[in-house]
C-alpha positions in Angstrom: -2.1 -33.4 0.0 -1.6 -36.6 -1.9 -1.8 -38.7 1.3 -1.2 -42.4 0.8 -1.0 -45.3 3.3 0.9 -48.3 2.0 0.4 -46.9 -1.5 -3.3 -46.5 -1.3 -5.2 -43.2 -0.9 -5.6 -42.1 2.7 -8.3 -39.6 3.6 -6.8 -37.4 6.3 -10.3 -36.0 7.0 -11.0 -39.3 8.8 -8.2 -38.6 11.2 -9.5 -36.5 14.1 -6.1 -35.7 15.6 -6.1 -38.2 18.5 -3.4 -40.9 18.7 -6.1 -43.6 18.7 -7.3 -42.7 15.2 -3.9 -42.9 13.6 -3.1 -46.4 12.2 -0.4 -48.1 14.3 1.5 -49.5 11.3 2.1 -48.8 7.6 4.0 -46.4 5.4 2.3 -43.0 5.3 3.4 -40.5 2.5 2.0 -37.0 2.1 2.9 -33.5 0.9 2.5 -30.9 3.7 2.0 -27.2 2.9 2.4 -24.5 5.6 -0.7 -22.3 6.1 0.2 -18.7 5.4 -1.3 -16.6 8.2 -1.8 -12.8 8.3 0.3 -11.2 11.0 -1.2 -9.2 13.9 0.1 -6.6 16.4 1.3 -9.3 18.8 3.6 -10.7 16.1 5.7 -7.4 15.9 9.4 -7.9 16.5 10.6 -7.5 20.0 12.1 -4.1 21.1 15.4 -5.9 21.7 15.6 -7.3 18.2 14.4 -4.1 16.6 17.0 -2.1 18.6 19.8 -4.4 17.1 18.4 -3.9 13.6 18.1 -0.2 14.1 21.7 0.0 15.3 23.0 -2.0 12.2 21.2 0.2 9.6 22.2 3.4 11.3 25.9 2.5 11.8 28.2 5.2 10.3 30.6 2.7 8.9 27.9 0.9 6.8 27.4 2.1 3.2 24.1 2.5 1.5 24.3 -0.7 -0.5 25.1 -2.8 2.6 22.3 -1.2 4.6 19.7 -1.9 1.9 21.1 -5.5 1.6 20.6 -5.9 5.3 17.0 -4.7 5.0 16.2 -7.1 2.1 17.8 -10.0 4.1 15.5 -9.6 7.1 12.4 -8.3 5.4 10.9 -11.7 4.9 11.3 -12.8 8.5 10.4 -9.7 10.6 7.0 -8.1 11.3 7.1 -4.4 12.3 4.7 -1.5 12.9 4.7 2.0 11.4 6.3 3.5 14.5 9.3 1.2 14.1 9.5 1.9 10.4 9.5 5.6 11.0 12.5 5.2 13.3 14.3 3.2 10.5 13.6 5.9 7.9 14.8 8.6 10.2 18.0 6.7 10.8 19.1 6.8 7.2 19.9 9.4 4.6 19.5 9.5 0.8 16.2 9.1 -1.1 17.2 5.7 -2.7 17.9 4.2 0.7 14.7 5.6 2.3 12.5 4.4 -0.6 14.2 1.0 -0.7 13.9 0.5 3.0 10.2 1.4 3.1 9.2 -0.7 0.0 10.9 -3.8 1.3 9.3 -3.5 4.7 5.9 -2.4 3.5 4.3 -5.8 3.3 5.6 -6.6 6.8 3.6 -3.8 8.5 0.8 -4.8 10.8 -0.8 -1.4 11.0 -1.0 0.0 7.5 -3.8 2.4 8.7 -1.0 4.3 10.6 1.2 4.7 7.5 0.6 8.5 7.3 3.3 8.8 10.0 5.8 7.1 7.6 4.6 9.2 4.7 5.4 12.3 6.6 9.0 11.2 6.8 9.3 11.1 3.0 9.4 13.9 0.5 6.7 14.1 -2.3 9.3 12.8 -4.8 10.2 9.8 -2.5 6.5 9.0 -1.9 5.7 9.1 -5.6 8.7 6.8 -6.3 7.5 4.4 -3.5 4.0 4.2 -5.1 5.5 3.4 -8.5 7.7 0.7 -7.1 4.9 -1.0 -5.0 2.3 -0.9 -7.8 -1.0 -2.6 -6.7 0.4 -3.4 -3.3 0.3 0.3 -2.4 -3.5 0.6 -2.6 -4.2 -2.8 -0.8 -5.8 -2.6 2.6 -6.6 -5.4 5.1 -9.8 -3.6 6.1 -11.3 -3.9 2.6 -9.5 -6.5 0.4 -12.5 -7.2 -1.8 -11.7 -6.4 -5.4 -10.1 -7.5 -8.7 -6.4 -8.3 -8.8 -4.1 -8.8 -11.8 -0.6 -9.5 -10.7 2.7 -10.2 -12.4 4.2 -12.8 -10.1 7.7 -12.2 -11.5 7.5 -8.7 -9.8 8.4 -9.1 -6.1 5.8 -6.7 -4.8 3.0 -8.2 -6.9 3.9 -11.6 -5.5 4.0 -10.1 -2.0 0.5 -8.8 -2.6 -0.7 -12.3 -3.8 0.7 -13.7 -0.5 -0.9 -11.0 1.5 -4.4 -11.6 0.0 -3.8 -15.4 0.7 -3.0 -14.5 4.3 -6.3 -12.6 4.6 -8.2 -15.5 3.0 -6.7 -18.1 5.3 -7.7 -16.0 8.3 -11.3 -15.5 7.1 -11.5 -19.1 6.0 -10.4 -20.2 9.5 -13.0 -18.0 11.2 -15.8 -19.3 9.1 -14.8 -23.0 9.6 -14.4 -22.5 13.4 -17.8 -20.8 13.7 -19.3 -23.5 11.5 -20.6 -20.9 9.0 -21.8 -21.8 5.6 -19.3 -22.1 2.8 -20.1 -19.3 0.3 -17.3 -20.1 -2.1 -18.0 -21.1 -5.7 -15.8 -24.3 -5.5 -16.5 -25.6 -2.0 -13.2 -25.1 -0.3 -14.1 -22.1 1.9 -11.7 -20.1 -0.3 -12.7 -16.5 -1.2 -11.1 -16.4 -4.6 -13.2 -16.3 -7.7 -12.6 -16.3 -11.5 -9.0 -17.4 -11.0 -6.6 -17.7 -14.0 -2.9 -18.1 -14.3 -1.5 -17.0 -17.7 -5.1 -16.8 -18.9 -5.8 -20.5 -18.0 -8.6 -21.2 -15.5 -7.7 -23.1 -12.3 -9.2 -23.7 -8.8 -7.4 -21.9 -6.0 -8.0 -24.6 -3.3 -6.3 -24.9 0.0 -3.1 -26.4 -1.3 -2.4 -24.5 -4.5 1.0 -22.8 -4.2 1.6 -19.4 -5.7 4.3 -19.8 -8.5 7.3 -17.6 -9.0 6.2 -16.4 -12.4 3.0 -15.9 -14.4 0.1 -13.4 -14.6 -2.3 -14.2 -11.8 -5.8 -12.8 -12.3 -8.6 -13.2 -9.7 -11.4 -11.6 -7.8 -11.3 -11.7 -4.0 -14.4 -11.4 -1.9 -14.0 -10.8 1.9 -16.5 -12.8 4.0 -15.8 -10.7 7.1 -18.8 -8.6 8.0 -19.0 -5.3 10.0 -19.4 -5.6 13.8 -23.0 -5.6 15.1 -24.5 -2.2 15.6 -21.9 -0.5 13.4 -23.3 2.9 12.4 -23.0 4.0 8.7 -20.9 7.0 7.6 -22.2 10.1 9.4 -24.1 12.7 7.5 -21.3 15.3 7.4 -18.7 12.9 6.0 -21.3 11.5 3.6 -21.9 15.0 2.3 -18.1 15.5 1.9 -17.9 12.3 -0.1 -20.8 13.2 -2.3 -19.3 16.7 -2.9 -16.1 15.0 -4.1 -18.0 12.6 -6.4 -19.8 15.5 -8.0 -16.6 17.2 -9.1 -16.8 17.4 -12.9 -13.1 17.6 -13.4 -12.6 14.1 -11.9 -12.8 11.0 -14.1 -14.7 8.0 -12.9 -11.4 6.3 -12.2 -10.4 9.2 -9.9 -13.8 9.2 -8.2 -13.3 5.4 -7.5 -9.9 6.3 -5.9 -11.7 8.8 -3.6 -14.3 6.2 -2.7 -11.6 3.6 -1.9 -10.1 6.0 0.7 -13.5 6.1 2.5 -14.2 2.4 2.2 -10.9 1.6 3.8 -12.1 3.1 7.1 -15.9 3.8 7.0 -19.1 1.7 6.8 -22.1 2.5 4.7 -25.8 1.7 4.5 -27.4 0.3 1.4 -29.2 3.6 1.0 -25.9 5.5 1.0 -24.4 3.0 -1.4 -27.2 3.4 -3.9 -26.7 7.2 -4.0 -22.9 6.8 -4.3 -23.1 4.4 -7.3 -25.2 6.9 -9.3 -22.3 9.3 -9.5 -20.3 6.9 -11.7 -21.1 7.1 -15.4 -18.9 4.3 -16.8 -20.5 0.8 -16.5 -17.2 -0.9 -15.6 -16.3 1.6 -12.9 -19.8 1.5 -11.6 -19.4 -2.2 -11.1 -16.0 -1.6 -9.5 -17.7 0.8 -7.0 -20.4 -1.7 -6.1 -17.7 -4.4 -5.5 -15.6 -2.0 -3.4 -18.6 -1.1 -1.2 -19.7 -4.7 -0.6 -17.4 -5.5 2.4 -18.4 -2.2 4.1 -22.2 -2.5 3.9 -23.9 -2.7 7.3 -27.3 -4.0 6.0 -26.2 -6.5 3.4 -29.7 -8.1 3.4 -30.9 -5.1 1.4 -27.9 -4.7 -0.9 -28.7 -7.1 -3.8 -32.2 -5.8 -4.5 -31.1 -2.2 -4.3 -28.2 -2.7 -6.6 -30.4 -4.6 -9.1 -32.7 -1.6 -9.3 -29.8 0.8 -9.5 -27.7 -1.0 -12.1 -30.5 -2.3 -14.3 -30.6 -0.8 -17.8 -27.4 1.2 -17.1 -29.2 3.0 -14.3 -31.7 4.6 -16.7 -35.5 4.4 -16.1 -37.3 1.6 -17.9 -40.8 0.2 -17.5 -41.4 -3.6 -17.9 -44.7 -5.1 -18.7 -46.4 -7.8 -16.5 -45.0 -10.6 -18.6 -41.7 -9.0 -19.5 -38.4 -9.7 -17.8 -35.2 -7.7 -18.0 -32.9 -8.8 -20.8 -29.4 -10.0 -20.3 -28.2 -6.7 -21.8 -30.3 -4.7 -19.3 -28.8 -6.7 -16.4 -25.2 -6.6 -17.8 -23.8 -4.7 -14.8 -25.6 -6.6 -12.1 -24.6 -9.9 -13.7 -20.9 -8.8 -13.6 -21.3 -7.9 -9.9 -22.8 -11.3 -9.3 -19.9 -13.0 -11.2 -17.3 -11.2 -9.2 -18.9 -11.3 -5.7 -21.0 -14.5 -6.0 -24.7 -15.2 -5.3 -24.1 -16.7 -1.9 -22.3 -13.5 -0.7 -25.2 -11.3 -1.7 -28.4 -13.3 -1.6 -31.0 -12.8 1.2 -33.1 -16.0 1.5 -35.6 -14.1 3.7 -36.4 -11.7 0.8 -35.6 -13.7 -2.4 -37.8 -11.7 -4.8 -35.1 -10.8 -7.4 -34.4 -11.8 -11.0 -32.4 -15.0 -11.4 -30.1 -16.3 -14.1 -28.3 -19.3 -12.7 -25.6 -21.5 -14.1 -26.3 -24.9 -12.5 -22.8 -26.1 -13.3 -21.5 -23.7 -10.6 -21.7 -24.9 -7.1 -22.9 -21.7 -5.5 -25.5 -21.0 -8.1 -26.8 -24.6 -8.0 -27.2 -24.2 -4.2 -29.3 -21.1 -4.8 -31.5 -23.0 -7.2 -32.0 -25.8 -4.6 -32.9 -23.2 -2.0 -35.5 -21.6 -4.3 -37.1 -25.0 -4.9 -37.2 -25.7 -1.2 -38.8 -22.3 -0.6 -41.4 -22.9 -3.4 -42.6 -26.4 -2.3 
C-alpha cells in the first residue's frame, strides 16, 4: 500500500514479479501488510513440540497461574487439533485452569468439528463458563461463516473472531482470484464483507485495512465457497427430525435458529427444503437470519432467490397482485434485507432473471446487475 517510486505513485499491479519488470534504479517506498491465512491440518504443531508443551503444563512443580501464563504466551503462535487439546485438558486440574486453557487455544484449533471430544473432558459448569468467555467466537464455524457479526475489538476473543473471519475471507478470496472467477463483492476488492462499520461509521474493508485494537466492528460476511458438485441434500429422516424440532411450540424463534445453525454447520439443503424451513419462523428478523444462514449450504443456488422472494414477500402471507401491480417496498421488506446482507451477485441467476428488482446504481454490484439486464434486453 502507498507505493511510491522516487516520490511518485507506483502501481504495483504493473509489476508481474519478474526481475525484468522491476525498475533498476530509484527509491521505492511502500507499506507491506502480511496476509492472514486460515490454518489447515498440515499446520498443526509437530509431535515433538507438542510433547514439550504438554510436559511443561503438566509439571508438578508448576502452579496454576504459571501454567496459564505459559498457555497464553504460546497461544498466538501454535496451531493444534482437538486431540492435542484433549491431552492438555486431561493433564491439568482445576476448573479455572481447564477453562482458561481451552479458551486461549480455541481459536488455534484446525478441526473445530471434532470439539465434542474436548467438551466431554469438561463439566457442564466448565462448558457454560467457556461459552460465556468466548462469546460469539463459540458459535462460529469455518464450514458456514456467513452471517452478521457485531464485535467489541477490546475483547480478546471478539478480536480473535474478527481475525478468524478475515482468515476465511483471504482463503476464499485467493481461490476466486486463482480460478479467475467473477468478483461478487460490493466494493470490487474480492472481499466478502458487506455493510461494514467501525464505531457506527461506514468504511470499506479492502485488502489492506487493518483490524484495530478497539472499537465496535459491525459487518455481514458472505462466504463465496459453494458445495462440492453432486452434494446430496439433507436426507429425509434428518430433515423430518429438523422439522420436528422447529415445530416445537416451547421454542422461541431465536432458539429455533440455534437448532438450524447446528444443522447448517454440517449438512447441505435443497431450495425446496430451505423454503419449508423458513416458514417455521414467525419473527421477520429471525426469518431473514435463517435465510442468510442457509445460503452457504444450498446445493441449487440458481433456484434460491426466486423461491425466497415468494416465501418472504408480504411477510410470507398470501397476497394477489394485479397485472399492473408490483409488490411494495413494505411487501418486500424481508427479501430486501436478505439482498442487502448477501448481495445481488451472490444470489442472482442470469439464466432465469425473472424477479422483482430495486437497484441502487451507486452500488457496484447492483450497477453490474442493471448492466446485465440491459444486455439481456437488447
